TORVEX-947325 format. One record per residue (C-alpha): x negated, y, z negated; residue number from 1; chain. Coordinates in Angstrom, 1 decimal, always signed. Each point is the difference from the previous one (the first is absolute). Layout:
N
> X/Y/Z/NUM/A
...
***
This chain:
461
> +12.0/+3.7/-30.0/1/A
> +2.4/+2.5/+1.5/2/A
> +3.6/-0.7/+1.0/3/A
> -1.0/+0.4/+3.6/4/A
> -2.5/-2.8/+0.0/5/A
> +2.6/-2.3/-1.6/6/A
> +2.7/+0.5/+2.6/7/A
> +0.7/-3.1/+2.1/8/A
> -1.8/-0.3/+3.3/9/A
> +3.3/-0.4/+1.8/10/A
> +0.9/+3.7/-0.7/11/A
> -3.5/+1.2/+1.0/12/A
> +1.0/+3.6/-0.6/13/A
> +3.2/+1.6/-1.3/14/A
> -0.2/+2.8/+2.6/15/A
> -1.5/-1.5/+3.2/16/A
> +1.1/-3.6/+0.1/17/A
> -1.4/-2.5/+2.5/18/A
> +0.8/+1.7/+3.3/19/A
> -3.1/+2.3/+0.4/20/A
> -2.2/-2.9/-1.0/21/A
> +1.4/-2.3/+2.6/22/A
> -0.2/+2.6/+2.8/23/A
> -3.6/+0.9/-0.7/24/A
> -1.2/-3.5/-0.6/25/A
> +1.4/-1.2/+3.3/26/A
> -2.2/+2.4/+1.9/27/A
> -3.0/-0.8/-2.2/28/A
> +0.6/-3.7/+0.5/29/A
> -0.4/+0.4/+3.8/30/A
> -3.2/+2.1/-0.4/31/A
> -1.7/-2.7/-2.1/32/A
> +1.4/-2.9/+2.0/33/A
> -1.6/+1.4/+3.1/34/A
> -3.4/-0.2/-1.6/35/A
> +0.2/-3.7/-0.4/36/A
> +2.7/-1.4/+2.3/37/A
> -2.3/+0.1/+3.0/38/A
> -2.7/-2.1/-1.7/39/A
> +1.6/-3.3/+1.0/40/A
> +0.8/+1.4/+3.4/41/A
> -3.6/+1.1/+0.7/42/A
> -1.2/-3.3/+1.6/43/A
> +3.1/-0.1/+2.2/44/A
> -0.4/+3.7/+1.0/45/A
> -3.6/-0.7/+0.8/46/A
> +1.0/-2.8/+2.3/47/A
> +3.0/+1.7/+1.7/48/A
> -1.4/+3.5/+0.8/49/A
> -2.9/-1.1/-0.2/50/A
> -2.3/+1.6/-2.6/51/A
> -3.3/-0.8/-1.8/52/A
> -0.7/+0.0/-3.8/53/A
> -1.0/+3.7/+0.0/54/A
> +3.2/+1.1/+1.8/55/A
> +2.0/-2.1/-2.3/56/A
> -1.6/+1.7/-3.0/57/A
> +1.0/+3.3/+1.5/58/A
> +3.6/-1.2/+0.4/59/A
> +0.0/-0.5/-3.8/60/A
> -2.3/+2.8/-1.1/61/A
> +1.2/+2.6/+2.5/62/A
> +3.3/+0.2/-1.9/63/A
> -1.8/+0.0/-3.3/64/A
> -2.5/+2.6/+1.0/65/A
> +2.5/+2.6/+1.1/66/A
> +2.2/-0.9/-2.9/67/A
> -2.8/+0.7/-2.5/68/A
> -1.4/+3.0/+1.9/69/A
> +3.2/+1.9/+0.1/70/A
> +1.3/-0.8/-3.5/71/A
> -1.5/+3.1/-1.6/72/A
> +1.3/+2.2/+2.7/73/A
> +3.4/-1.5/-0.3/74/A
> -0.1/+0.3/-3.8/75/A
> -0.6/+3.7/+0.5/76/A
> +2.9/+0.2/+2.4/77/A
> +2.2/-1.7/-2.7/78/A
> -1.0/+2.6/-2.6/79/A
> +0.6/+2.9/+2.4/80/A
> +3.1/-1.1/+2.0/81/A
> +1.7/-2.4/-2.4/82/A
> +0.0/-3.8/+0.0/83/A
> +3.2/-0.8/+1.8/84/A
> -0.7/+1.7/+3.4/85/A
> -3.5/-1.4/+0.0/86/A
> +1.2/-3.5/-0.8/87/A
> +2.7/+0.1/+2.7/88/A
> -2.4/+1.2/+2.6/89/A
> -2.5/-2.7/-0.9/90/A
> +2.5/-2.8/+0.1/91/A
> +1.3/+1.2/+3.4/92/A
> -3.6/+0.1/+1.5/93/A
> -0.7/-3.4/-1.5/94/A
> +3.1/-1.5/+1.5/95/A
> -0.6/+1.4/+3.5/96/A
> -3.7/-1.2/-0.1/97/A
> +1.2/-3.5/-1.0/98/A
> +1.9/-0.2/+3.2/99/A
> -3.1/+1.2/+1.9/100/A
> -2.1/-2.7/-1.7/101/A
> +2.5/-2.7/+1.1/102/A
> +0.0/+1.2/+3.6/103/A
> -3.8/+0.3/+0.2/104/A
> -1.5/-1.7/+3.1/105/A
> -3.7/+0.2/-0.9/106/A
> -2.2/+0.0/-3.1/107/A
> -0.7/+3.7/+0.5/108/A
> +3.7/+0.9/+0.1/109/A
> +0.6/-2.0/-3.1/110/A
> -2.8/+1.7/-1.9/111/A
> +1.3/+3.4/+1.1/112/A
> +3.5/-0.8/-1.2/113/A
> -1.4/-1.3/-3.3/114/A
> -1.8/+3.4/-0.5/115/A
> +3.4/+1.8/+0.4/116/A
> +1.6/-2.5/-2.4/117/A
> -2.7/+0.9/-2.5/118/A
> +0.9/+3.7/+0.2/119/A
> +3.6/-0.8/-0.7/120/A
> -1.0/-2.1/-3.0/121/A
> -2.2/+2.7/-1.4/122/A
> +2.9/+2.4/+0.0/123/A
> +2.3/-2.4/-1.8/124/A
> -2.1/-1.3/-2.9/125/A
> -0.9/+3.1/-2.0/126/A
> +3.5/+1.4/+0.5/127/A
> +1.6/-3.2/-1.2/128/A
> -2.0/-0.1/-3.2/129/A
> +0.5/+3.7/-0.8/130/A
> +3.7/-0.3/+0.7/131/A
> +0.2/-3.0/-2.4/132/A
> -1.7/+2.0/-2.7/133/A
> +2.5/+2.7/+0.4/134/A
> +3.0/-2.3/+0.1/135/A
> -1.0/-1.8/-3.2/136/A
> -1.5/+2.5/-2.4/137/A
> +0.4/-2.1/-3.2/138/A
> -3.2/-1.9/-0.7/139/A
> +1.7/-3.4/-0.4/140/A
> +2.2/+0.4/+3.1/141/A
> -3.0/+1.3/+2.0/142/A
> -2.2/-3.0/-1.1/143/A
> +2.7/-2.4/+1.1/144/A
> +0.4/+1.8/+3.3/145/A
> -3.7/-0.1/+0.6/146/A
> +0.2/-3.7/-1.0/147/A
> +2.5/-0.6/+2.8/148/A
> -2.1/+2.2/+2.4/149/A
> -3.1/-2.0/-0.8/150/A
> +1.9/-3.3/+0.3/151/A
> +1.2/+1.1/+3.4/152/A
> -3.7/+0.6/+1.0/153/A
> -1.0/-3.3/-1.3/154/A
> +2.8/-1.9/+1.6/155/A
> -0.5/+1.7/+3.3/156/A
> -3.8/-0.6/+0.0/157/A
> +0.3/-3.7/-0.9/158/A
> +3.2/-0.6/+2.0/159/A
> -1.6/+1.5/+3.2/160/A
> -1.9/-3.1/+1.0/161/A
> +3.0/-2.2/-0.8/162/A
> +2.4/+2.1/+2.0/163/A
> -2.5/+0.4/+2.8/164/A
> -0.4/-3.8/+0.3/165/A
> +3.7/-0.5/+0.2/166/A
> +0.5/+2.8/+2.6/167/A
> -3.0/-1.0/+2.1/168/A
> +1.1/-3.7/+0.1/169/A
> +3.7/+0.7/+0.6/170/A
> -0.1/+3.0/+2.3/171/A
> -3.5/+1.2/+0.8/172/A
> -2.6/+2.5/-1.2/173/A
> +2.0/+3.0/+1.2/174/A
> +2.7/-0.8/-2.6/175/A
> -2.2/+1.0/-2.9/176/A
> +0.4/+3.6/+1.2/177/A
> +3.5/-0.1/+1.4/178/A
> +1.3/-1.1/-3.4/179/A
> -0.8/+3.4/-1.4/180/A
> +2.5/+1.8/+2.2/181/A
> +3.4/-0.9/-1.6/182/A
> -1.4/+0.4/-3.5/183/A
> -1.6/+3.3/+0.9/184/A
> +3.3/+1.3/+1.2/185/A
> +1.7/-1.3/-3.1/186/A
> -2.6/+1.7/-2.1/187/A
> +0.7/+3.4/+1.7/188/A
> +3.7/-0.3/-0.7/189/A
> -0.5/-1.0/-3.7/190/A
> -2.4/+2.8/-0.6/191/A
> +2.2/+2.6/+1.6/192/A
> +2.9/-1.1/-2.1/193/A
> -1.5/-0.9/-3.4/194/A
> -3.4/+1.7/-0.5/195/A
> +0.4/+3.6/-1.3/196/A
> -2.2/+2.7/+1.5/197/A
> -2.6/+1.4/-2.4/198/A
> +0.1/+3.5/-1.4/199/A
> -2.5/+2.6/+1.2/200/A
> -1.9/+0.0/-3.3/201/A
> -3.7/+0.3/+0.5/202/A
> +0.0/+0.6/+3.7/203/A
> -0.4/+3.8/+0.0/204/A
> -3.5/-0.2/-1.5/205/A
> -1.4/-2.5/+2.5/206/A
> +0.1/+1.3/+3.6/207/A
> -1.8/-1.2/+3.1/208/A
> -0.9/-3.5/+1.0/209/A
> -3.8/+0.0/-0.4/210/A
> -0.6/-1.3/+3.5/211/A
> -3.9/+0.2/+0.1/212/A
> -0.2/-2.2/-3.1/213/A
> +2.5/-2.4/+1.4/214/A
> -2.1/-0.5/+3.1/215/A
> -3.2/-0.5/-2.1/216/A
> +1.8/-2.5/-2.3/217/A
> +1.3/-2.0/+3.0/218/A
> -3.4/+0.0/+1.7/219/A
> -1.6/-1.2/-3.2/220/A
> +2.2/-3.1/-0.3/221/A
> +0.0/-0.7/+3.7/222/A
> -3.8/+0.1/+0.2/223/A
> -0.4/-2.5/-2.9/224/A
> +2.7/-2.4/+1.2/225/A
> -1.2/+0.1/+3.6/226/A
> -3.5/-0.8/-1.0/227/A
> +1.1/-3.0/-2.1/228/A
> +2.3/-1.3/+2.8/229/A
> -2.5/+0.4/+2.8/230/A
> -3.0/-1.3/-2.0/231/A
> +1.2/-3.6/+0.3/232/A
> -0.1/+0.0/+3.8/233/A
> -2.7/+2.6/+0.7/234/A
> -2.4/-0.4/-2.9/235/A
> -1.0/+2.6/-2.6/236/A
> -2.6/+1.6/+2.2/237/A
> +2.6/+0.8/+2.7/238/A
> +0.3/+3.7/+0.9/239/A
> +3.8/-0.3/-0.5/240/A
> -0.5/-1.4/-3.5/241/A
> -2.7/+2.5/-1.0/242/A
> +2.1/+2.8/+1.5/243/A
> +3.0/-1.0/-2.1/244/A
> -2.1/-0.1/-3.2/245/A
> -1.5/+3.4/+0.9/246/A
> +3.5/+1.4/+0.5/247/A
> +1.0/-1.3/-3.5/248/A
> -3.1/+1.5/-1.7/249/A
> +0.6/+3.4/+1.6/250/A
> +3.8/+0.2/-0.3/251/A
> +0.2/-1.0/-3.6/252/A
> -1.9/+3.0/-1.5/253/A
> +1.6/+2.3/+2.6/254/A
> +3.5/-1.1/-1.2/255/A
> -0.9/+0.5/-3.7/256/A
> -1.5/+3.5/+0.8/257/A
> +3.0/+1.1/+2.0/258/A
> +2.4/-1.2/-2.8/259/A
> -2.0/+1.8/-2.6/260/A
> +0.1/+3.3/+1.9/261/A
> +3.6/-0.3/+1.2/262/A
> +2.6/+2.3/-1.5/263/A
> +2.7/-2.6/+0.3/264/A
> -1.8/-3.4/+0.2/265/A
> +1.9/-3.1/+1.2/266/A
> -2.0/-1.9/-2.6/267/A
> -0.3/+2.1/-3.2/268/A
> -3.4/-1.2/-1.2/269/A
> +0.9/+1.0/-3.6/270/A
> +2.2/-3.2/-0.1/271/A
> -3.3/-2.0/-0.2/272/A
> -1.0/+1.8/-3.2/273/A
> +2.4/-2.4/-1.7/274/A
> -1.8/-3.2/-0.8/275/A
> +3.2/-2.0/+0.2/276/A
> +0.8/+1.4/+3.4/277/A
> -3.4/-0.7/+1.5/278/A
> -0.1/-3.5/-1.5/279/A
> +3.4/-0.8/+1.4/280/A
> -1.0/+1.2/+3.5/281/A
> -3.1/-2.2/-0.2/282/A
> +2.1/-3.0/-1.1/283/A
> +2.2/+0.6/+3.1/284/A
> -3.0/-0.3/+2.3/285/A
> -1.3/-3.2/-1.6/286/A
> +3.4/-1.6/-0.3/287/A
> +0.8/+0.2/+3.7/288/A
> -3.5/-0.6/+1.2/289/A
> +0.1/-3.5/-1.6/290/A
> +3.6/-0.8/+0.7/291/A
> +0.4/+1.1/+3.6/292/A
> -3.3/-1.3/+1.0/293/A
> +1.2/-3.4/-1.2/294/A
> +3.4/+0.4/+1.8/295/A
> -1.9/+0.6/+3.3/296/A
> -2.4/-2.9/-0.2/297/A
> +2.3/-2.7/-1.5/298/A
> +2.4/-0.3/+3.0/299/A
> -3.1/-0.3/+2.2/300/A
> -1.3/-2.7/-2.3/301/A
> +3.3/-2.0/+0.1/302/A
> +0.4/+0.3/+3.8/303/A
> -3.6/-0.2/+1.2/304/A
> -1.5/-2.3/-2.6/305/A
> +2.9/-2.0/-1.2/306/A
> +1.7/+0.1/+3.4/307/A
> +3.5/+0.9/-1.3/308/A
> +2.4/+1.8/+2.3/309/A
> +1.5/+3.4/-0.9/310/A
> +3.1/-1.4/-1.7/311/A
> -2.1/-2.4/-2.1/312/A
> -2.4/+2.8/-0.9/313/A
> +2.8/+2.2/-1.3/314/A
> +1.4/-2.9/-2.1/315/A
> -3.4/-0.8/-1.3/316/A
> -0.2/+3.6/-1.3/317/A
> +3.4/-0.1/-1.6/318/A
> -1.2/-0.7/-3.5/319/A
> -1.9/+3.3/+0.0/320/A
> +3.1/+1.8/+1.3/321/A
> +2.2/-1.4/-2.8/322/A
> -2.2/+1.5/-2.7/323/A
> +0.6/+3.8/+0.2/324/A
> +3.8/-0.3/-0.5/325/A
> -0.8/-1.6/-3.3/326/A
> -3.1/+2.1/-1.0/327/A
> +1.0/+3.5/+1.0/328/A
> +3.3/+0.3/-2.0/329/A
> -1.8/-1.6/-2.9/330/A
> -2.8/+2.6/+0.3/331/A
> +2.5/+2.9/+0.2/332/A
> +1.7/-1.4/-3.2/333/A
> -3.3/-0.2/-1.8/334/A
> -1.2/+3.4/+1.2/335/A
> +3.2/+1.6/-1.2/336/A
> -0.8/-1.2/-3.5/337/A
> -3.8/+0.0/-0.3/338/A
> -1.1/+2.4/+2.7/339/A
> -1.7/-1.0/+3.2/340/A
> -3.5/-0.9/-1.3/341/A
> +0.7/-3.6/-1.3/342/A
> +1.8/-1.3/+3.1/343/A
> -2.6/+1.5/+2.3/344/A
> -2.8/-1.7/-1.8/345/A
> +1.6/-3.4/-0.3/346/A
> +1.3/+0.1/+3.6/347/A
> -3.5/+0.8/+1.4/348/A
> -1.7/-2.7/-2.1/349/A
> +2.6/-2.6/+1.3/350/A
> -0.3/+1.2/+3.6/351/A
> -3.8/+0.0/-0.2/352/A
> +0.0/-3.6/-1.3/353/A
> +2.4/-0.9/+2.9/354/A
> -2.3/+1.5/+2.6/355/A
> -3.1/-1.7/-1.3/356/A
> +1.9/-3.3/-0.1/357/A
> -0.2/+0.0/+3.8/358/A
> -3.7/-0.7/+0.0/359/A
> +0.3/-3.8/+0.3/360/A
> +2.3/+0.3/+3.0/361/A
> -1.3/-1.6/+3.2/362/A
> +1.4/-2.0/+3.0/363/A
> +0.7/-3.0/-2.1/364/A
> +1.4/+1.5/-3.2/365/A
> +3.4/-1.3/-1.0/366/A
> +2.8/+2.5/+0.3/367/A
> +1.1/-0.8/-3.5/368/A
> -3.4/+1.2/-1.3/369/A
> +0.8/+3.4/+1.6/370/A
> +3.3/+0.4/-1.8/371/A
> -1.6/+1.4/-3.2/372/A
> -2.1/+2.6/+2.0/373/A
> +3.1/+1.1/+2.0/374/A
> +2.2/+0.3/-3.1/375/A
> -2.6/+1.8/-2.2/376/A
> -0.8/+2.5/+2.7/377/A
> +3.6/+0.8/+0.7/378/A
> +1.0/+0.2/-3.7/379/A
> -3.0/+2.1/-1.0/380/A
> +0.5/+2.5/+2.8/381/A
> +3.8/+0.2/-0.7/382/A
> -0.6/+0.5/-3.7/383/A
> -2.6/+2.8/+0.6/384/A
> +1.8/+2.2/+2.6/385/A
> +2.9/+1.5/-2.0/386/A
> -2.2/+0.8/-2.9/387/A
> -2.7/+1.6/+2.2/388/A
> +2.7/+2.1/+1.7/389/A
> +1.4/+1.1/-3.4/390/A
> -3.5/+0.8/-1.3/391/A
> -1.0/+2.4/+2.8/392/A
> +3.4/+1.7/+0.2/393/A
> +0.0/+0.6/-3.8/394/A
> -3.5/+1.5/+0.3/395/A
> +1.1/+2.7/+2.4/396/A
> +2.2/+3.1/-0.7/397/A
> +3.5/-0.3/+1.4/398/A
> -0.5/+2.8/+2.6/399/A
> -2.8/-2.1/+1.6/400/A
> +2.0/-3.2/+0.1/401/A
> -0.3/-0.2/+3.8/402/A
> -3.8/+0.6/-0.1/403/A
> -0.4/-2.6/-2.8/404/A
> +2.0/-2.6/+1.9/405/A
> -2.0/+0.8/+3.2/406/A
> -3.3/-0.5/-1.9/407/A
> +1.0/-3.3/-1.4/408/A
> +1.3/-1.4/+3.3/409/A
> -2.9/+1.5/+2.0/410/A
> -2.3/-1.8/-2.5/411/A
> +1.9/-3.2/+0.5/412/A
> +0.1/+0.2/+3.8/413/A
> -3.6/+1.0/+0.1/414/A
> -0.7/-3.2/-1.9/415/A
> +2.1/-2.0/+2.4/416/A
> -1.8/+1.5/+3.1/417/A
> -3.4/-0.7/-1.5/418/A
> +1.1/-3.5/-1.1/419/A
> +1.2/-1.0/+3.5/420/A
> -3.0/+1.6/+1.7/421/A
> -2.4/-1.7/-2.4/422/A
> +1.6/-3.4/+0.6/423/A
> -0.4/+0.3/+3.7/424/A
> -3.7/+0.8/-0.4/425/A
> -0.5/-2.9/-2.4/426/A
> +1.8/-2.5/+2.2/427/A
> -1.8/+1.2/+3.2/428/A
> -3.3/-0.3/-1.8/429/A
> +0.3/-3.4/-1.7/430/A
> +3.1/-1.8/+1.2/431/A
> +3.5/-0.2/-1.3/432/A
> -0.5/-2.1/-3.2/433/A
> -3.2/+1.7/-1.1/434/A
> +1.7/+3.3/+0.8/435/A
> +2.9/-1.0/-2.2/436/A
> -2.3/-0.9/-2.8/437/A
> -1.9/+3.3/+0.2/438/A
> +3.2/+1.9/+0.1/439/A
> +1.5/-1.6/-3.1/440/A
> -3.3/+0.7/-1.9/441/A
> +0.2/+3.7/+0.9/442/A
> +3.7/+0.2/-0.7/443/A
> -0.1/-2.0/-3.2/444/A
> -2.8/+2.1/-1.5/445/A
> +1.9/+3.1/+1.1/446/A
> +3.0/-1.2/-2.0/447/A
> -2.1/-0.6/-3.1/448/A
> -1.7/+3.4/+0.3/449/A
> +3.5/+1.6/+0.3/450/A
> +1.1/-1.9/-3.1/451/A
> -3.0/+1.4/-1.9/452/A
> +1.1/+3.5/+1.2/453/A
> +3.5/-0.6/-1.3/454/A
> -1.3/-1.1/-3.4/455/A
> -2.6/+2.7/-0.6/456/A
> +0.9/+3.0/+2.2/457/A
> +3.8/-0.1/-0.6/458/A
> -0.3/-0.3/-3.8/459/A
> +1.8/+2.8/-1.9/460/A
> -2.1/+3.1/-0.5/461/A
***
C-alpha cells in the first residue's frame, strides 16, 4: 500500500483540498436530483396542467434523453475547450432552464424546458468528472474524490423523491424546479473561485465537433426511447412506435460508421477495445435501467395504489435515500484499497436482491415489509456507483478523460431513459402493480447480469 492510499480522508489531497470537490459536486448534485425530484410531483403535475401518462413520461424522459444524447458531444467539448468553461456554461443553462420549468403554463412548455435542462446537464457531467480527475491525480485521493462524487449521485437520486414530496406538499410542484436557482448561482460562484482551469494538453490533436455523428447518436437514442414511451398508449403496431424503432435501427449503424471514419471522433471507438472499459459502460446501462425504472414507478405505487400524498410518499422512500451516504464513502474506501471490481460486484448483487424483493408488493403489503427492498436497493446502488466510475476512468487514457466520463454517463442516462420508458409501457399494458412486478424482474436480472460482468470481465488481465 502506498503512502497516498493511507493518508486520511479528511485531507483528501495534499495539493487540491476540498474546495474543487465541493464546487463540482454541487452542480452534479443538481443534475442528478432533477432526474428523480419530479417523480413524486408527477401525479400533481398531471392534475394541475393537466397531462396524461405519456406526457408525464416525457417530462421525466425528455430531460434524460437530451442529457444522454448530448453527453458524448459535450465530452468532446471538454477535451477540446477545457472542463471549466464547459462546466460553467452548462450550469448557467441548467439554472435558467430550471426557472423556465417552474414558470411553465402547459405540459408542452414544461417538456420543452426540461429538454433545455438536459442540455445544461450534459455539459456539466463529463466536465465535472474530468476536472476531478485532474484535481486529484493520486490514486488514493482520486478514489476518495470519486467516492464522494458517487455518493453525491446516490444521495441526489434517492433524496429526489423525498425532497420532491416535501416541496410539493409545502409549496407546490413548481418549487421542485425553483429550488435549483439559488444553488445553481452558488455553484457558478464556487466554480469560478475554486476550480482551476485545465491545461491545453491534448486539445491540439482533436479538432472539430463531429456534428453528423452527434445527430445520428441523438436520433438513435430518441428513436428507441420514443418507441418505448409511446408503445404503452398506442400499441406496438402504431406507426409512431414502428417509426421510432426504425429510426433506432437505422441511426445506430450510421453513428458507428461515421465515428469509425471521422478524423476527430467525439467517441473514439478504440476505447471499447478495452474489455474493462466496455464492461464498465455496459454496467452503467444496466445499473440505471433497474434503479431509475424503480424510482419512476414506486412513487406512483405509493400514491395511486397505497393512496399516500406527496409528503407521505417522500417519507416512505426515505430509507432508500439514507443508504447512499453510508454505502458510497464505504465503496470509495474499499476501491482505494482493492480496486473497483469487488465493490462493484457486491453492490450489484445486493441491489439486484433488493429489486427482486419488490415482487410480493401489492395494495395490501405492509410498509414494514418494503423496508428491506428499499434499503437493499439504495445501498447496492450507492455501493456500486463510485467503483463503477473509478473503473471506467482508470480504463481510459488521461487525454480522453472527458470522452470516458461522457461514455459512462451517457450509458447510465441511456439506461435511465430506457428504464422509465419501459416502466410506462409495462404499467399501461398491465396495470400499476403488475407493471411494478415486471419492472423489478427486468431491473433485478439486469443488476445480476451486471454483477457477472464485474466478476468476469473486469478481472485482471
